[in-house]
C-alpha positions as CSV (number, residue, x, y, z in Angstrom):
1,M,35.5,38.1,22.1
2,N,32.3,40.4,21.8
3,I,29.0,38.6,21.5
4,I,29.0,38.8,17.6
5,E,32.4,37.4,17.4
6,S,31.4,34.8,19.8
7,L,28.3,33.9,17.6
8,Q,30.5,33.9,14.5
9,W,32.9,31.4,16.3
10,R,30.1,28.9,17.1
11,Y,28.7,26.2,14.6
12,A,26.9,22.8,15.0
13,T,29.7,20.6,16.0
14,K,29.8,17.5,14.2
15,K,32.6,15.8,15.9
16,F,33.7,16.2,19.5
17,D,37.1,15.5,21.0
18,P,36.2,12.7,23.5
19,N,39.4,13.6,25.7
20,K,38.4,17.2,26.4
21,K,35.8,17.9,29.1
22,I,34.2,21.2,30.3
23,S,35.3,22.4,33.6
24,S,33.1,22.3,36.7
25,T,32.9,26.0,36.4
26,Q,31.6,26.1,32.8
27,L,29.2,23.4,33.6
28,Q,27.8,25.5,36.5
29,T,27.4,28.6,34.1
30,L,25.4,26.5,31.9
31,K,23.3,25.4,34.7
32,E,22.6,28.9,36.0
33,A,22.0,30.1,32.3
34,F,19.5,27.5,31.8
35,N,17.9,28.6,35.1
36,L,17.8,32.2,34.2
37,T,16.2,31.6,30.7
38,A,13.2,33.7,30.1
39,T,10.0,31.5,30.2
40,S,6.3,32.4,29.7
41,Y,4.7,33.8,32.9
42,G,8.0,32.9,34.6
43,L,6.8,29.4,35.3
44,Q,10.0,27.8,34.3
45,A,8.0,24.7,33.3
46,L,11.3,22.9,32.2
47,N,14.1,20.7,33.5
48,L,17.6,20.1,32.2
49,V,18.9,16.6,32.6
50,I,22.9,16.3,32.2
51,V,24.0,13.1,31.3
52,K,27.6,12.4,32.2
53,N,27.5,8.5,32.4
54,T,29.1,7.0,29.4
55,D,27.1,3.7,29.6
56,L,23.8,5.6,29.5
57,R,25.2,7.6,26.5
58,E,26.1,4.4,24.8
59,Q,22.6,3.2,25.3
60,L,21.1,6.5,23.9
61,L,23.3,6.2,20.5
62,E,20.8,4.0,18.7
63,A,17.9,6.4,19.7
64,S,20.0,9.2,18.4
65,F,20.3,7.8,14.9
66,N,23.8,6.9,15.6
67,Q,25.0,10.5,16.1
68,K,28.3,10.1,17.9
69,Q,28.2,13.6,19.2
70,V,25.9,12.1,22.2
71,I,28.9,9.9,23.1
72,D,31.9,12.1,22.4
73,A,30.7,15.3,23.9
74,S,32.0,16.2,27.3
75,H,28.3,16.3,28.6
76,L,24.9,15.5,26.9
77,L,22.1,17.9,27.9
78,V,18.5,17.0,27.6
79,I,15.9,19.6,27.7
80,C,12.6,18.1,29.2
81,Y,9.1,19.4,30.0
82,P,6.6,17.9,32.6
83,I,4.1,15.2,31.3
84,N,1.5,16.8,33.6
85,F,1.3,20.4,34.6
86,D,-1.7,21.6,36.6
87,S,-2.9,23.9,39.4
88,N,-0.4,22.4,41.8
89,N,2.6,23.6,39.7
90,V,1.0,27.1,39.4
91,N,0.4,27.3,43.2
92,E,4.1,26.3,43.7
93,Y,5.3,29.1,41.5
94,F,3.2,31.8,43.3
95,E,4.5,30.3,46.7
96,L,8.0,31.2,45.4
97,V,6.9,34.5,44.5
98,Q,5.6,35.2,47.8
99,Q,8.7,33.7,49.4
100,I,11.1,35.7,47.5
101,R,9.2,39.1,46.8
102,N,6.9,39.2,49.8
103,T,3.9,40.0,47.6
104,P,0.6,40.0,49.2
105,E,-1.7,37.1,48.3
106,E,-4.4,39.6,47.5
107,V,-2.1,41.0,44.7
108,L,-1.1,37.9,43.3
109,K,-4.5,35.9,43.3
110,P,-6.1,37.3,40.1
111,F,-3.1,36.4,37.9
112,K,-2.9,33.1,39.8
113,D,-6.5,32.2,39.2
114,F,-6.1,33.2,35.7
115,L,-3.2,30.9,35.2
116,I,-4.8,28.0,36.9
117,H,-7.8,28.3,34.7
118,E,-5.4,28.5,31.7
119,F,-3.7,25.1,32.2
120,E,-6.9,23.5,33.4
121,T,-8.5,24.3,30.1
122,K,-5.7,23.7,27.9
123,S,-5.6,20.2,25.8
124,T,-2.6,18.1,26.2
125,V,-1.7,18.9,22.7
126,D,-1.6,22.6,23.2
127,K,0.3,22.2,26.6
128,N,3.0,20.3,24.7
129,I,3.1,22.9,22.0
130,Y,3.4,25.5,24.8
131,F,6.2,23.6,26.7
132,T,8.1,22.8,23.3
133,K,8.2,26.5,22.6
134,Q,9.8,27.2,26.1
135,A,12.3,24.5,25.3
136,Y,13.4,26.2,22.3
137,I,13.9,29.5,24.2
138,A,16.1,27.5,26.5
139,L,18.2,26.0,23.7
140,G,18.9,29.3,22.1
141,N,20.0,30.7,25.5
142,L,22.3,27.6,26.1
143,L,23.9,28.0,22.6
144,T,24.5,31.7,23.3
145,T,26.0,31.1,26.6
146,C,28.2,28.2,25.1
147,A,29.4,30.6,22.4
148,V,30.4,33.1,24.9
149,E,32.1,30.5,27.0
150,K,34.0,28.9,24.2
151,I,32.0,25.7,24.7
152,D,31.2,23.8,21.5
153,A,27.5,22.4,21.0
154,C,25.3,20.8,18.5
155,P,21.5,21.3,19.0
156,M,19.7,18.0,18.2
157,E,16.0,17.4,17.2
158,G,17.2,14.1,15.7
159,F,16.4,11.5,18.5
160,I,13.6,9.3,19.6
161,P,12.2,10.9,22.9
162,S,10.2,7.8,24.0
163,K,13.6,5.9,23.9
164,Y,15.3,8.7,25.9
165,D,12.4,8.9,28.3
166,E,12.8,5.0,29.1
167,I,16.6,4.8,29.2
168,L,17.0,7.7,31.4
169,G,14.0,7.1,33.5
170,L,12.3,10.3,32.7
171,T,8.8,9.0,32.8
172,E,9.2,8.0,36.4
173,K,10.3,11.7,37.1
174,G,7.0,13.0,35.4
175,L,9.3,14.4,32.4
176,T,9.6,13.7,28.7
177,S,12.5,14.9,26.5
178,V,12.2,17.4,23.6
179,L,15.6,18.6,22.8
180,V,19.1,17.4,23.1
181,L,22.4,19.5,23.4
182,P,25.7,17.7,23.4
183,V,28.4,20.3,24.6
184,G,32.2,19.9,24.8
185,F,35.1,20.7,22.6
186,R,35.4,20.3,18.6
187,A,37.8,17.7,17.4
188,E,40.8,19.1,15.4
189,D,39.5,17.1,12.3
190,D,35.9,18.2,12.4
191,F,35.5,19.0,8.8
192,M,32.7,21.7,9.6
193,A,35.1,23.7,11.9
194,K,36.8,25.4,9.1
195,E,33.6,25.8,6.9
196,K,32.4,29.5,6.3
197,K,29.2,30.4,8.0
198,V,26.4,30.6,5.7
199,R,24.0,33.4,6.5
200,K,21.9,35.6,4.4
201,P,22.6,39.3,4.4
202,L,21.0,41.4,6.9
203,S,19.0,43.2,4.1
204,K,17.2,39.9,3.6
205,T,16.5,38.9,7.2
206,I,15.8,42.5,8.8
207,I,12.8,44.7,8.4
208,E,12.9,48.0,9.8
209,L,9.6,50.1,9.8
């Protein structure tokens, strides 16, 4: 399928087949797609937690408002951002730039100093808004990748992050959850699978100047 056909094929899967699992190759593709997501300043201030453990997912059900996708999907992807992000994280990024590109320190220093000041002066609220925007970019990239790979997915905001953080031990890892994406394969009796996609005509959404 071409990309438009793939996007026409995808929908927010309401019921997964618990007996069908994505392959290790498909999972690797999702990992690499997440890692290749465009991020502001290239900082990659996100982590992807992949939950395969069924016991953990059972514990997450109530914190997901009893949406069974978190249990029945092949894997549960949880997009997280750092609780604390400061000059150490910025320095770590620029060390990686130097390692990969051999860019001289004197070339990098003005931009590095700008970013250090940027994150030292941002309020916690502003940082969280910034990281959340990055998470949505990653979610969109994962959804498109799933569509191309013929993997079903259901983007979810309906969960309690604090409960996820507790159950998955994310706080101890310096992370907090922001978005959830169950992935797998649709059940044959998912009522949404045969529904027509509802979208406005291009004339209503596209403005050409």
